[in-house]
C-alpha positions as CSV (number, residue, x, y, z in Angstrom):
1,X,0.0,0.0,0.0
2,X,1.4,3.4,-1.0
3,X,0.0,6.7,0.3
4,X,-0.1,9.4,-2.4
5,X,-1.5,12.4,-0.4
6,X,-2.3,13.4,3.1
7,X,-4.2,16.3,4.7
8,X,-5.5,17.1,8.1
9,X,-9.2,18.2,8.1
10,X,-10.8,20.6,10.4
11,X,-12.9,17.9,12.2
12,X,-9.8,16.3,13.6
13,X,-9.6,13.7,10.9
14,X,-6.6,12.7,8.8
15,X,-7.4,12.0,5.2
16,X,-5.0,9.9,3.1
17,X,-5.3,8.8,-0.5
18,X,-3.6,5.5,-1.3
19,X,-3.0,2.9,-4.1
20,X,-2.8,-0.8,-3.7
21,X,-1.6,-2.1,-7.0
22,X,-4.3,-0.9,-9.4
23,X,-6.8,-0.1,-6.6
24,X,-7.2,3.5,-5.6
25,X,-8.6,4.2,-2.1
26,X,-9.0,6.7,0.7
27,X,-8.4,6.2,4.4
28,X,-9.7,8.5,7.1
29,X,-8.4,8.2,10.7
30,X,-9.0,10.1,13.9
31,X,-6.2,11.9,15.7
32,X,-5.6,9.1,18.2
33,X,-2.5,7.3,19.2
34,X,-4.4,4.2,20.3
35,X,-5.4,1.5,17.8
36,X,-9.0,2.0,16.5
37,X,-11.5,-0.3,14.8
38,X,-11.8,-0.3,11.1
39,X,-14.9,0.4,9.0
40,X,-15.1,-0.6,5.3
41,X,-17.4,1.9,3.6
42,X,-18.4,0.8,0.1
43,X,-20.3,2.9,-2.4
44,X,-23.1,1.6,-4.5
45,X,-22.7,-0.1,-7.8
46,X,-20.0,1.9,-9.6
47,X,-20.1,5.3,-7.9
48,X,-16.7,6.8,-7.2
49,X,-15.0,6.7,-3.9
50,X,-15.2,10.5,-3.8
51,X,-19.0,10.5,-3.8
52,X,-20.0,13.4,-1.5
53,X,-22.5,11.4,0.6
54,X,-19.9,8.7,1.3
55,X,-17.2,11.2,2.2
56,X,-19.5,12.9,4.6
57,X,-20.4,9.6,6.3
58,X,-16.7,8.6,6.4
59,X,-15.5,11.8,8.0
60,X,-18.2,11.8,10.6
61,X,-17.5,8.1,11.5
62,X,-13.8,8.7,11.7
63,X,-14.3,11.7,14.0
64,X,-16.1,9.3,16.3
65,X,-13.0,7.1,16.7
66,X,-12.9,4.8,13.8
67,X,-10.5,4.2,10.8
68,X,-12.7,4.4,7.7
69,X,-11.6,3.2,4.3
70,X,-13.1,3.1,0.8
71,X,-11.8,2.0,-2.6
72,X,-12.8,2.0,-6.2
73,X,-13.2,-1.7,-6.7
74,X,-13.2,-3.3,-10.2
75,X,-15.8,-1.5,-12.4
76,X,-16.3,1.4,-10.0
77,X,-15.3,5.0,-10.1
78,X,-12.5,5.7,-12.6
79,X,-11.5,2.1,-12.9
80,X,-12.1,0.5,-16.3
81,X,-15.5,-1.0,-17.1
82,X,-16.0,-3.9,-19.4
83,X,-17.8,-3.6,-22.7
84,X,-20.4,-5.9,-21.3
85,X,-21.0,-3.7,-18.3
86,X,-21.3,-0.6,-20.5
87,X,-23.8,-2.4,-22.7
88,X,-25.8,-3.5,-19.7
89,X,-25.9,0.1,-18.4
90,X,-27.1,1.3,-21.8
91,X,-29.8,-1.4,-21.8
92,X,-30.8,-0.4,-18.3
93,X,-31.3,3.3,-19.2
94,X,-33.3,2.3,-22.3
95,X,-35.5,-0.1,-20.3
96,X,-36.1,2.4,-17.5
97,X,-37.1,5.1,-20.0
98,X,-39.5,2.7,-21.6
99,X,-40.9,1.5,-18.3
100,X,-39.8,-2.1,-19.0
101,X,-38.7,-4.7,-16.4
102,X,-35.1,-4.3,-15.4
103,X,-34.3,-7.1,-13.0
104,X,-32.5,-9.3,-15.5
105,X,-30.4,-6.4,-16.7
106,X,-29.4,-5.7,-13.1
107,X,-28.5,-9.4,-12.7
108,X,-26.3,-9.3,-15.8
109,X,-23.8,-6.8,-14.4
110,X,-24.3,-6.3,-10.6
111,X,-23.7,-10.0,-9.8
112,X,-20.4,-10.2,-11.7
113,X,-19.4,-6.8,-10.3
114,X,-19.8,-8.1,-6.7
115,X,-17.7,-11.2,-7.5
116,X,-14.9,-9.0,-8.9
117,X,-15.1,-6.5,-6.1
118,X,-14.7,-9.0,-3.2
119,X,-11.0,-9.9,-3.8
120,X,-10.1,-6.2,-4.1
121,X,-11.8,-5.5,-0.7
122,X,-10.2,-8.5,1.0
123,X,-6.7,-7.5,-0.3
124,X,-7.3,-3.9,0.9
125,X,-8.4,-5.3,4.3
126,X,-5.2,-7.3,4.6
127,X,-3.1,-4.2,3.9
128,X,-5.1,-1.9,6.2
129,X,-4.9,-4.2,9.2
130,X,-1.1,-4.2,8.8
131,X,-1.0,-0.4,9.4
132,X,-0.1,1.1,12.8
133,X,-3.1,2.6,14.5
134,X,-5.7,0.2,13.1
135,X,-6.4,-2.7,15.4
136,X,-9.8,-4.1,14.5
137,X,-12.4,-5.3,14.9
138,X,-13.8,-4.6,11.5
139,X,-17.3,-3.4,10.4
140,X,-18.9,-2.8,7.1
141,X,-21.1,0.2,6.2
142,X,-22.4,1.3,2.9
143,X,-25.0,1.5,0.2
144,X,-23.7,-1.5,-1.7
145,X,-25.7,-4.0,0.2
146,X,-25.0,-6.9,-2.3
147,X,-21.3,-6.5,-1.8
148,X,-21.7,-6.3,2.0
149,X,-23.7,-9.5,2.1
150,X,-21.1,-11.3,0.1
151,X,-18.2,-10.0,2.3
152,X,-20.1,-10.9,5.5
153,X,-20.4,-14.5,4.2
154,X,-16.8,-15.0,3.1
155,X,-14.9,-12.7,5.4
156,X,-14.8,-13.8,9.1
157,X,-13.0,-10.6,10.2
158,X,-16.2,-8.5,9.7
159,X,-18.0,-8.4,13.0
160,X,-21.0,-6.1,12.3
161,X,-22.6,-4.4,9.3
162,X,-24.8,-1.5,8.5
163,X,-26.7,-1.8,5.2
164,X,-28.8,0.6,3.1
165,X,-31.8,-1.0,1.5
166,X,-31.5,1.0,-1.7
167,X,-29.9,-0.7,-4.6
168,X,-30.5,-4.0,-6.4
169,X,-29.4,-7.1,-4.6
170,X,-28.9,-10.1,-7.0
171,X,-30.6,-13.4,-6.4
172,X,-27.3,-15.0,-5.3
173,X,-26.8,-12.5,-2.5
174,X,-30.5,-12.7,-1.5
175,X,-29.9,-16.4,-0.9
176,X,-26.6,-15.7,0.9
177,X,-28.4,-13.4,3.3
178,X,-29.5,-16.5,5.2
179,X,-25.8,-17.2,6.0
180,X,-25.2,-13.7,7.5
181,X,-25.2,-14.0,11.3
182,X,-23.3,-10.9,12.4
183,X,-25.2,-8.0,14.1
184,X,-27.0,-5.8,11.4
185,X,-28.5,-2.4,11.1
186,X,-30.7,-2.1,8.0
187,X,-31.8,1.3,6.7
188,X,-34.9,1.6,4.5
189,X,-36.3,4.6,2.8
190,X,-40.0,4.0,2.7
191,X,-40.7,5.9,-0.5
192,X,-37.5,4.9,-2.5
193,X,-38.7,5.4,-6.1
194,X,-36.2,2.9,-7.6
195,X,-36.4,0.0,-5.1
196,X,-39.1,-2.3,-4.0
197,X,-40.1,-1.8,-0.4
198,X,-41.4,-5.4,-0.1
199,X,-38.2,-6.8,-1.6
200,X,-36.2,-4.9,1.1
201,X,-38.5,-6.2,3.8
202,X,-38.1,-9.7,2.5
203,X,-34.3,-9.3,2.5
204,X,-34.3,-8.1,6.1
205,X,-36.4,-11.1,7.1
206,X,-34.0,-13.4,5.3
207,X,-30.9,-12.4,7.2
208,X,-29.8,-15.1,9.6
209,X,-28.6,-12.6,12.3
210,X,-30.2,-12.9,15.8
211,X,-29.3,-9.2,16.4
212,X,-30.8,-7.2,13.5
213,X,-32.5,-3.9,13.5
214,X,-34.6,-2.2,10.8
215,X,-34.9,1.6,10.7
216,X,-37.5,2.9,8.2
217,X,-37.9,6.5,7.3
218,X,-40.3,8.4,5.0
219,X,-38.6,9.8,1.9
220,X,-36.9,8.9,-1.4
221,X,-33.7,7.2,-2.2
222,X,-31.3,9.9,-1.1
223,X,-33.4,11.2,1.8
224,X,-31.9,9.2,4.7
225,X,-32.0,11.5,7.7
226,X,-28.7,12.7,9.2
227,X,-29.7,11.2,12.6
228,X,-29.4,7.7,11.1
229,X,-25.6,8.4,10.8
230,X,-25.5,9.1,14.5
231,X,-27.5,6.0,15.3
232,X,-25.2,4.1,13.0
233,X,-22.2,5.1,15.0
234,X,-24.0,4.1,18.2
235,X,-24.6,0.7,16.6
236,X,-20.9,0.3,15.7
237,X,-20.0,1.3,19.3
238,X,-22.1,-1.4,20.7
239,X,-20.6,-4.1,18.6
240,X,-17.0,-3.0,17.8
241,X,-15.8,-1.2,20.9
């Protein structure tokens, strides 16, 4: 892992850009000498690591005593996308404009994207846990629920997770949800215009966790209230500190 830039922010957080092979990422850490837990914060289905909502969540979480990392996994942000992915996105835009079903189009590129992203995240996790000041345990937080489910199943170092219900979850990850047994916080926007409320409720029901909490709020896809971020940190505190 090579750090390429560093700046101290006005909220007492150190922000560092890094590369790990071909993987670009960002690490936020609090001004603390003691080792802190690590949060993997993934963005949804191809958005860049610099997405403003993700950065705001990361900085707040780091200011509360966590190391927070995000990366541009394969097919995300500025990393190359395959011709098949680009064609699927074009098909998706056309189908949505025409009011046609889109589930099979989502399946055609989100499922493979999850499979490609998992090794990138695991390699990043290995490198991050070797850094001084990051001691674990590890949590996951992010809008890319499909990736979070897969990581929770294959990565035993992840001890708790916060998921956003927005975003398509492929059939494979809906089945894998039954294998997820770590503590969960699941956020649902009740009026999310692009995602099925019932499908989100069914997914919550499928999780195998004994400690799982559902928070539902009125509003559309990007309308999650700020207080949910504060509640999310309290959730992390309960299970990671």
